[in-house]
BADO-378892 format. One record per residue (C-alpha): residue in three letters; chain; x negated, y negated, z negated. Coordinates in nm, 3 decimals. Each point is the difference from the previous one (the first is absolute). Layout:
// residues N
rest kette u v w
ALA A X Y Z
...
END
This chain:
// residues 311
rest kette u v w
MET A -7.019 -9.823 -8.938
GLU A 0.242 -0.216 -0.220
LEU A 0.108 -0.305 0.164
VAL A 0.238 -0.274 -0.126
THR A 0.169 -0.236 0.251
SER A 0.022 -0.342 -0.045
GLY A 0.089 -0.332 0.239
ASN A -0.356 0.012 0.108
GLY A -0.021 0.386 0.082
SER A -0.107 0.308 -0.163
SER A -0.312 -0.058 -0.320
VAL A -0.160 0.329 -0.119
THR A 0.105 0.095 -0.369
LYS A -0.280 0.232 -0.100
PHE A -0.342 0.077 0.143
VAL A -0.109 0.368 0.029
LEU A -0.379 0.053 -0.117
LEU A -0.162 0.263 0.140
GLY A -0.252 0.047 -0.266
LEU A -0.379 0.181 0.014
THR A 0.118 0.292 0.153
ASP A 0.308 0.196 0.151
SER A -0.111 0.345 -0.102
PRO A 0.193 0.182 -0.257
ALA A -0.281 0.210 -0.125
LEU A -0.242 -0.290 -0.084
GLN A 0.272 -0.207 -0.207
PRO A -0.012 0.198 -0.360
THR A -0.385 -0.043 0.035
LEU A 0.023 -0.376 0.101
PHE A 0.259 -0.027 -0.282
VAL A -0.256 0.164 -0.267
ILE A -0.313 -0.203 0.143
PHE A 0.195 -0.320 -0.018
LEU A 0.151 0.046 -0.320
LEU A -0.311 0.049 -0.178
ALA A -0.168 -0.298 0.140
TYR A 0.305 -0.164 -0.100
VAL A 0.005 0.116 -0.356
ALA A -0.392 -0.045 -0.036
THR A 0.009 -0.386 0.123
VAL A 0.284 -0.095 -0.224
GLY A -0.186 0.197 -0.282
GLY A -0.358 -0.113 0.100
ASN A 0.149 -0.407 0.047
PHE A 0.181 0.013 -0.342
GLY A -0.265 0.148 -0.167
ILE A -0.247 -0.230 0.106
LEU A 0.273 -0.297 -0.102
ALA A 0.050 0.162 -0.375
ALA A -0.365 0.017 -0.048
ILE A -0.038 -0.402 0.088
LEU A 0.310 -0.072 -0.227
MET A -0.156 0.213 -0.285
GLU A -0.381 -0.054 0.039
PRO A -0.071 -0.320 -0.151
LYS A -0.344 -0.004 0.209
LEU A 0.195 0.029 0.321
HIS A 0.177 -0.368 -0.061
THR A -0.199 -0.173 0.208
PRO A 0.109 -0.197 0.340
MET A -0.140 0.315 0.241
TYR A 0.191 0.240 -0.176
PHE A 0.308 -0.228 -0.036
PHE A 0.001 0.007 0.397
LEU A -0.054 0.397 0.036
GLY A 0.287 0.040 -0.219
ASN A 0.206 -0.190 0.206
LEU A -0.167 0.150 0.287
SER A 0.124 0.343 -0.140
LEU A 0.357 -0.111 -0.018
LEU A 0.001 -0.116 0.342
ASP A -0.143 0.352 0.099
VAL A 0.273 0.208 -0.148
GLY A 0.262 -0.243 0.210
CYS A -0.212 0.041 0.285
ILE A 0.063 0.381 -0.006
THR A 0.369 -0.008 -0.142
VAL A 0.117 -0.199 0.245
THR A -0.098 0.308 0.288
VAL A -0.056 0.326 -0.176
PRO A 0.314 0.093 -0.166
ALA A 0.203 -0.069 0.348
MET A -0.226 0.260 0.196
LEU A 0.030 0.231 -0.292
ARG A 0.360 -0.041 0.050
GLN A -0.035 0.059 0.363
PHE A -0.208 0.317 -0.080
LEU A 0.306 0.160 -0.160
SER A 0.290 -0.101 0.189
SER A 0.064 0.017 0.384
ASP A 0.172 -0.341 -0.008
ARG A -0.286 -0.230 0.048
SER A 0.205 -0.327 0.064
ILE A -0.042 -0.283 -0.161
PRO A 0.241 -0.303 -0.049
TYR A -0.061 -0.335 0.176
GLY A -0.024 -0.202 -0.321
ALA A -0.198 0.281 -0.178
CYS A -0.247 -0.028 0.266
LEU A -0.024 -0.366 -0.014
SER A -0.027 0.043 -0.371
GLN A -0.280 0.213 0.068
LEU A -0.204 -0.211 0.200
PHE A 0.036 -0.320 -0.212
PHE A -0.154 0.175 -0.274
PHE A -0.244 0.180 0.182
HIS A -0.100 -0.312 0.128
LEU A -0.007 -0.179 -0.329
LEU A -0.203 0.245 -0.173
CYS A -0.271 0.034 0.238
GLY A -0.014 -0.391 0.049
ALA A -0.025 -0.052 -0.367
ASP A -0.301 0.274 0.020
CYS A -0.178 -0.184 0.216
PHE A 0.031 -0.333 -0.129
LEU A -0.102 0.169 -0.366
LEU A -0.308 0.146 0.138
THR A -0.105 -0.354 0.129
VAL A 0.045 -0.138 -0.396
MET A -0.177 0.309 -0.108
ALA A -0.277 -0.092 0.261
TYR A -0.009 -0.368 -0.132
ASP A -0.004 0.113 -0.363
ARG A -0.291 0.244 0.074
TYR A -0.162 -0.315 0.150
LEU A 0.046 -0.234 -0.280
ALA A -0.111 0.295 -0.258
ILE A -0.352 0.048 0.185
CYS A -0.083 -0.345 0.167
GLN A 0.187 -0.254 -0.254
PRO A -0.072 0.196 -0.342
LEU A -0.003 -0.312 -0.206
THR A 0.314 -0.151 0.094
TYR A 0.196 0.337 0.077
SER A 0.212 -0.007 -0.312
ILE A 0.124 -0.334 0.078
ARG A 0.062 0.087 0.346
MET A 0.219 0.344 -0.034
THR A 0.193 -0.115 -0.309
PRO A 0.316 0.226 -0.031
GLY A 0.199 -0.278 0.132
ILE A -0.203 0.017 0.281
GLN A 0.045 0.352 0.030
LYS A 0.370 0.013 -0.026
ALA A 0.049 -0.297 0.261
SER A -0.267 0.184 0.231
MET A 0.233 0.318 -0.029
GLY A 0.329 -0.224 0.046
MET A -0.120 -0.183 0.317
SER A -0.120 0.352 0.126
CYS A 0.352 0.157 -0.029
THR A 0.149 -0.351 0.115
PHE A -0.139 0.014 0.338
SER A 0.026 0.344 0.023
PHE A 0.354 -0.040 -0.054
THR A 0.030 -0.285 0.242
ASN A -0.180 0.222 0.286
ALA A 0.246 0.306 -0.071
LEU A 0.329 -0.190 0.000
THR A -0.111 -0.163 0.308
HIS A -0.008 0.278 0.184
THR A 0.296 0.179 -0.150
VAL A 0.202 -0.299 0.083
ALA A -0.149 -0.017 0.358
LEU A 0.056 0.338 0.044
SER A 0.360 0.011 -0.138
THR A 0.051 -0.278 0.299
LEU A -0.076 0.313 0.242
LYS A 0.279 0.215 0.188
PHE A -0.035 0.355 0.004
CYS A 0.273 0.147 0.269
GLY A -0.233 0.313 0.182
PRO A -0.210 0.290 -0.171
ASN A -0.040 0.021 -0.378
VAL A -0.242 0.229 -0.010
ILE A -0.321 -0.134 -0.184
ASN A -0.319 0.232 0.069
HIS A -0.112 -0.052 -0.342
PHE A 0.019 0.077 -0.401
TYR A 0.107 -0.317 -0.087
CYS A 0.118 -0.353 0.133
ASP A -0.229 -0.264 0.135
LEU A -0.021 -0.252 0.237
PRO A -0.184 0.124 0.271
GLN A 0.243 0.283 0.025
LEU A 0.351 -0.202 -0.037
PHE A -0.153 -0.213 0.262
LYS A 0.007 0.275 0.283
LEU A 0.371 0.057 -0.092
SER A 0.118 -0.349 -0.016
CYS A 0.246 -0.060 0.340
SER A -0.100 -0.372 -0.040
SER A -0.298 -0.225 0.036
THR A -0.263 0.044 -0.240
GLN A -0.242 -0.257 0.077
LEU A 0.063 -0.226 -0.284
ASN A -0.037 0.300 -0.213
GLU A -0.312 0.117 0.134
GLN A -0.159 -0.341 -0.045
LEU A 0.083 -0.051 -0.324
LEU A -0.160 0.336 -0.065
SER A -0.311 -0.123 0.123
ILE A 0.024 -0.344 -0.216
ALA A 0.046 0.248 -0.296
ALA A -0.301 0.220 0.095
THR A -0.221 -0.317 -0.037
PHE A 0.202 -0.113 -0.318
VAL A -0.041 0.301 -0.159
GLY A -0.237 0.211 0.153
VAL A -0.277 -0.230 0.169
ALA A -0.018 -0.296 -0.277
PRO A -0.085 0.209 -0.302
LEU A -0.223 0.245 0.193
VAL A -0.183 -0.316 0.105
LEU A 0.007 -0.123 -0.380
ILE A -0.101 0.356 -0.131
THR A -0.318 -0.005 0.225
LEU A -0.064 -0.343 -0.120
SER A -0.008 0.087 -0.329
TYR A -0.216 0.314 0.043
ALA A -0.251 -0.182 0.205
HIS A -0.075 -0.286 -0.291
ILE A 0.028 0.316 -0.230
VAL A -0.270 0.199 0.248
ALA A -0.203 -0.320 -0.008
ALA A -0.005 -0.035 -0.358
VAL A -0.048 0.381 -0.089
LEU A -0.318 0.019 0.198
ARG A -0.143 -0.295 -0.140
ILE A 0.022 0.220 -0.359
ARG A -0.383 0.114 -0.072
SER A 0.093 0.320 -0.182
ALA A 0.092 0.305 0.219
GLU A 0.234 0.114 -0.314
GLY A 0.190 -0.371 0.017
ARG A 0.047 0.036 0.354
LYS A 0.170 0.333 -0.013
LYS A 0.234 -0.098 -0.313
ALA A 0.114 -0.309 0.201
PHE A 0.065 0.247 0.321
SER A 0.154 0.232 -0.204
THR A 0.296 -0.223 -0.127
CYS A 0.070 -0.077 0.369
SER A -0.042 0.375 0.144
SER A 0.360 0.093 -0.082
HIS A 0.198 -0.325 0.126
LEU A -0.216 0.002 0.351
THR A 0.081 0.382 0.059
VAL A 0.372 -0.081 -0.073
VAL A -0.014 -0.336 0.241
GLY A -0.177 0.224 0.257
ILE A 0.281 0.266 -0.009
LEU A 0.282 -0.217 0.004
TYR A -0.123 -0.231 0.257
GLY A -0.124 0.262 0.231
THR A 0.347 0.193 0.048
GLY A 0.206 -0.317 -0.012
LEU A -0.240 -0.117 0.309
PHE A 0.059 0.301 0.197
SER A 0.341 0.038 -0.093
TYR A 0.093 -0.359 0.139
MET A -0.235 -0.061 0.300
ARG A 0.228 0.255 0.227
LEU A 0.327 -0.161 -0.055
GLY A 0.083 -0.016 0.406
SER A -0.052 0.385 -0.011
VAL A 0.293 0.208 0.159
GLU A -0.066 0.314 -0.216
VAL A -0.038 0.050 -0.374
SER A -0.281 0.267 0.003
ASP A -0.086 0.299 -0.287
LYS A -0.298 -0.250 -0.057
GLU A 0.194 -0.289 -0.067
LYS A 0.250 0.207 -0.239
GLY A -0.370 0.078 -0.160
ILE A -0.070 -0.346 -0.005
GLY A 0.347 -0.061 -0.189
VAL A -0.072 0.287 -0.236
VAL A -0.342 -0.165 -0.134
GLN A 0.149 -0.338 -0.027
THR A 0.268 0.120 -0.235
VAL A -0.120 0.292 -0.155
VAL A -0.359 0.077 0.011
ASN A -0.104 -0.393 -0.101
PRO A 0.236 -0.046 -0.305
MET A -0.122 0.351 -0.093
LEU A -0.323 -0.042 0.035
ASN A -0.029 -0.357 -0.171
ALA A 0.080 0.150 -0.329
LEU A -0.300 0.257 0.070
ILE A -0.235 -0.239 0.110
TYR A 0.059 -0.223 -0.263
SER A -0.026 0.282 -0.288
LEU A -0.286 0.203 0.160
ARG A -0.218 -0.232 0.057
ASN A 0.066 -0.275 -0.312
PRO A -0.131 0.128 -0.340
ASP A 0.198 -0.230 -0.198
VAL A 0.331 0.126 0.147
GLN A -0.125 0.360 -0.033
GLY A -0.086 -0.075 -0.363
ALA A 0.344 -0.162 -0.091
LEU A 0.176 0.278 0.208
ARG A -0.182 0.278 -0.212
ARG A 0.087 -0.205 -0.361
LEU A 0.363 -0.015 0.165
LEU A 0.014 0.390 0.052
SER A -0.179 0.115 -0.284
GLY A 0.289 -0.231 -0.209
LYS A -0.264 -0.207 -0.167
END
């Protein structure tokens, strides 16, 4: 454990990430699995983004937001997986204090922006299905960009608040993090100063970044369901619901894993199950988003086929 001595005592300069496993036999296999997942996620999301940019048919608000979601997913997986791959190849699993805070900041910045953007996407579907006559007026290019900018601003404020608050804590004892990336619950357990304020901030953030968007998404879909059920033809109802199914699937995965991850904040031990939830949050979610939106969307499929064939 590396410590630096100051007038107020000793402080940790590095943390040690235990990673997913301490078994040398498993590390090459896990390296290949996560490398393939990373390449597939980056390639899939950039493929969707390229298809949206090059296909005029996809120059609509829904696909504008989907393109930005693809960028956020690439960022989310890039924050954690390259560092994890390095851990599989090296016996040195240390991460400098500053790098740990940076990883935490970008993790919360990108995941928070994901939550806000999914809320905007739900509102977009609400306008398209429930208010079709005024949709083009209420979802202009300027409003789309402003919605994206506000999502990033809210998320940036949340991430910066947590990072600054965490930087005020003292770390003078154990520096081993039983996880594969730096996050708030694990760092709280290592602090030798009071984390009461930080935990209160995390609770407030959970309401602001998690609960409030989920409530707005639920309200949007309550109106959507009511409007769709008034459609007389079964084909019309099916078409309306099909435009929302991918979004609902992504929302369910994101909020399901996020809720499980942070509701055990006071737990002393980090179990393998919680590491598994971390893998789902940081690796599986971004990869599935690309698959869900490409496999379940004929417009994206057609654009990708034309892109790959060079037409």
